[in-house]
Every structure is written in structure tokens, then in C-alpha cells.
N, C-alpha and C positions, 0 to 999 in steps of 0.2 A: 384691250378689251377688255378686260377685269372691271372693269367699270362700267358694262353694256350690261354683262352675264345675269345671271338669276339669283337671290339670293332668299333670302328670309322677311330682309327691308329691302325690296329693290328698288334705289335711286331713282331708278328711271320715273314710279309713281310717287316717288316722296316732290320734284321735281316738278311732273303733272298737276301734283297736288296745288302746287304755289301755283303757275305761271300757267298750266292747262287751260283750253275751253276756249270761246271764239272770242271773250273778249281779253282778257287781260293781257296778251301777249301785245294787242293794239298801244294798250294804255297802258305799258310800258315804255312801248316804241313811242308816242307822241311825248310822254313824256324824255327820253332819251337823244329824240331833237328838239325841244324847246323846256328846259333843264325845269325853269318854272312856270306853272300853268295853273289856271285860275278852274274851278267844276266846269263858267260856263267858254272859256277856251275847251277846253277837252270834251264837252259838246260839242257842240260846234265842231271841231275837230274828227269826231270819231262819229259820223251824221247818225247810219242808222243806230245805234246806239238807241232804247228809254233813260231815264231821266230815272227809272228804281232799278233798270241791271245798272248803269252807272253810277248809281253806292255804291251798290250793295258788294259791285267788283273795286271798289277806293276801298268799302268797308276791309273786306279780306285780305285787297292788297299790303294796307295798311299792317294791320294781321298781324300777317303774313313777316314782316322787316319790311316788304319788296319796295316798298313809299316811306312817307314824310306829307304827316298835312299836318298843316300850320295856321289857325285859326288867327287873325289877329279881333281884338275888340273894337267890332267901331262902326261907327251905326253908316253905311245900312255893313251889314259884315260881309266880312272878309278872308275867306277857306285858298290855300295856293298849294298844288303837294308841287312835289317832287322827288325823282329817288333815291334813294335811301347806300350806301355800301351795295347794299346784298343785292339793289335793283343795280347799279351799274355795274358789276363784275355781269348781271346780263346781257350787256350787251355787245360784247363778242358773240356770242351768241345770235343775236341779233344780228349781227354784219355778217357770219356767216348764213343762216335766215336770208335776208336779201341779196346775199353771192350766189346762193343756190336758186334767190329767182331766179334773176340776170341767165343765171345760164339756162335754167327749164325753159324761159320763155326765149329766150335763143332761138333751141332744138322746136320747142313749140311751132316757132316763124318760118325756120328751115324745112318743116317739112308741110306745111301749110304753100308752100313756093309751087 
């Protein structure tokens, strides 16, 4: 429980600064499901995100060491994204969130019957 307690530099705030917001966890989720994706594939898989938002979120995730951007010097340009070791270490947290979502969905379905 010590990791959940407040401190002078809360680990919770640090974690949220890296993966918080509406889009970053979705991007990491997509890269966890398919280890290498191009920009267009990410955009297609995350249908509601704008190009500007996807681009900025990818840059932030790369800056924070969560993803790797690999650029191929060819025509037309080709860029692929994948999870870094740091990003891969986040997968168990995603799996826990998914399990929690399954439990909540089941509870909601039982309540609506």
C-alpha cells in the first residue's frame, strides 16, 4: 500500500503524466495487440482521434520512452511504431484494466436484467 500513498513526488502523478489522458492508453493498447503499426494503421484502429492529436500523443509517448519510432528512408516515407521495454512493462496494467472492465460489464449486465 506504500506505493499508493502520497509523497513529495507522487508516483501516481508521474504515471499519469506518462500514460494519462484519453488517447495514450489506447495507443499503447493497440501496440500491445499488434507489436508494429504504421501511423495510418493506428489512425484507422483509433477511429475518433484526429491526426493532430495522434501525432502529438505519439511524440509524447516517444519522448517518455514508451514507444519506439522507426523511420525508413524511402519513397514514400515509411514510419513504424512499436512498444519499448518500458511500454511493454505497462502491458500487465492494461491486462488488469481489461479484466476489471469485464467484471464491471458483467455487474452492469446483471443489474439491467
